C-alpha positions, -999 to 999 in steps of 0.1 A, spaced: 393 -419 326 391 -440 293 393 -423 261 355 -433 250 341 -420 281 358 -385 275 344 -385 241 308 -395 254 312 -368 279 319 -342 253 293 -352 228 267 -349 255 281 -311 265 277 -302 226 245 -311 225 232 -289 256 248 -263 238 233 -270 205 200 -261 223 208 -226 230 217 -197 210 238 -165 214 220 -147 190 188 -126 202 156 -139 189 142 -113 163 110 -92 171 82 -110 149 71 -86 116 36 -70 122 18 -72 87 -5 -44 79 -31 -43 55 -47 -10 34 -83 -23 38 -110 -1 21 -140 7 42 -174 -13 32 -200 11 11 -230 11 -4 -231 6 -42 -237 38 -63 -273 33 -85 -263 41 -114 -237 23 -140 -217 43 -160 -219 30 -196 -207 -6 -203 -170 1 -196 -147 -20 -186 -118 -2 -164 -80 -17 -161 -63 -9 -128 -27 -12 -138 -5 -10 -108 11 21 -100 50 27 -112 70 39 -80 105 51 -71 124 33 -44 120 39 -14 81 31 -25 87 -3 -41 90 -25 -9 67 -40 14 82 -17 43 63 11 59 80 43 54 86 76 74 106 106 69 116 119 103 130 150 88 124 167 54 152 147 37 157 117 56 143 82 46 133 55 73 113 25 79 92 13 108 110 -14 124 93 -48 132 63 -34 107 56 -42 71 30 -42 43 11 -72 34 24 -68 -1 47 -44 -21 37 -7 -19 22 -5 -54 4 -37 -56 -14 -28 -23 -24 4 -36 -36 -10 -69 -59 -38 -52 -71 -7 -30 -80 11 -62 -96 -20 -75 -119 -28 -49 -128 10 -40 -140 11 -77 -160 -23 -77 -176 -16 -42 -187 19 -58 -202 1 -88 -205 29 -109 -179 17 -134 -196 -16 -152 -166 -38 -147 -133 -32 -133 -101 -55 -134 -65 -55 -123 -34 -56 -145 -33 -96 -142 -64 -100 -158 -65 -116 -191 -98 -99 -199 -99 -70 -227 -104 -34 -214 -112 -9 -230 -97 20 -203 -69 19 -183 -61 38 -154 -27 46 -151 -10 57 -120 22 71 -106 28 67 -66 46 97 -53 42 89 -17 27 69 11 45 78 41 42 94 78 59 126 80 71 146 107 62 179 105 45 194 140 68 200 168 38 212 187 24 176 191 51 157 181 30 135 161 38 126 123 10 127 94 0 103 65 7 115 36 -6 99 2 2 116 -33 -5 101 -66 -6 112 -104 -32 93 -124 -38 90 -163 -69 72 -178 -58 58 -214 -77 45 -242 -65 10 -247 -71 10 -283 -53 41 -293 -31 43 -261 -45 83 -260 -43 97 -228 -79 109 -221 -73 127 -184 -49 130 -160 -46 147 -126 -24 145 -97 -42 135 -60 -27 142 -24 -43 141 11 -26 147 45 -38 128 77 -29 138 111 -19 108 130 -30 108 167 3 94 180 35 77 168 24 43 176 24 21 143 -13 14 149 -18 51 149 -2 58 118 -14 29 101 -49 39 108 -41 73 94 -26 60 62 -59 40 55 -78 72 62 -60 92 39 -61 63 10 -102 63 19 -104 99 8 -79 99 -18 -95 68 -34 -130 85 -33 -114 113 -52 -104 92 -77 -130 70 -84 -154 102 -83 -128 116 -111 -129 84 -129 -166 82 -131 -172 121 -140 -146 116 -169 -160 81 -182 -199 94 -176 -218 104 -210 -215 138 -217 -187 148 -194 
């Protein structure tokens, strides 16, 4: 058998191997959103205020796009094969901007990426957006969202008001779809409280 023929056979064999892989295929990432529900705008506007919504400060593990779960009180973990569509703080900021705009009682709501000038800023610290296992009876987690917020006057940098908001929402199952749905419900309830509080602080005579 000639050397040229052996080289040709070996080349064809290597080409066949190149189409195969010894590594298992990775499970595609599922990407989830926090989606503010559609709501009717409020009938009245609170003065001619431009409100800037700052992206919340947060500590790890809330700084990533991974969906956080606490299987025990002190253990940190993430749901495999799933993530948020953006980093968690950015996702929460966008959610609140949309919730305030849909409400309509604040004349103008902008994000912290806008070059426009604002009179007041909503400054936040995100303390929790996660699922936690606390009920041995059902074995289902609950969604927990917690946020400390401040209204700051831009010109003076003075804090006008501050408050902590927290909400829990049980999940119907351990499935990631049910967990994300519970987180959406918790964010909806918390954001409505935040919107009402912001409007109350900015309203004349409050």
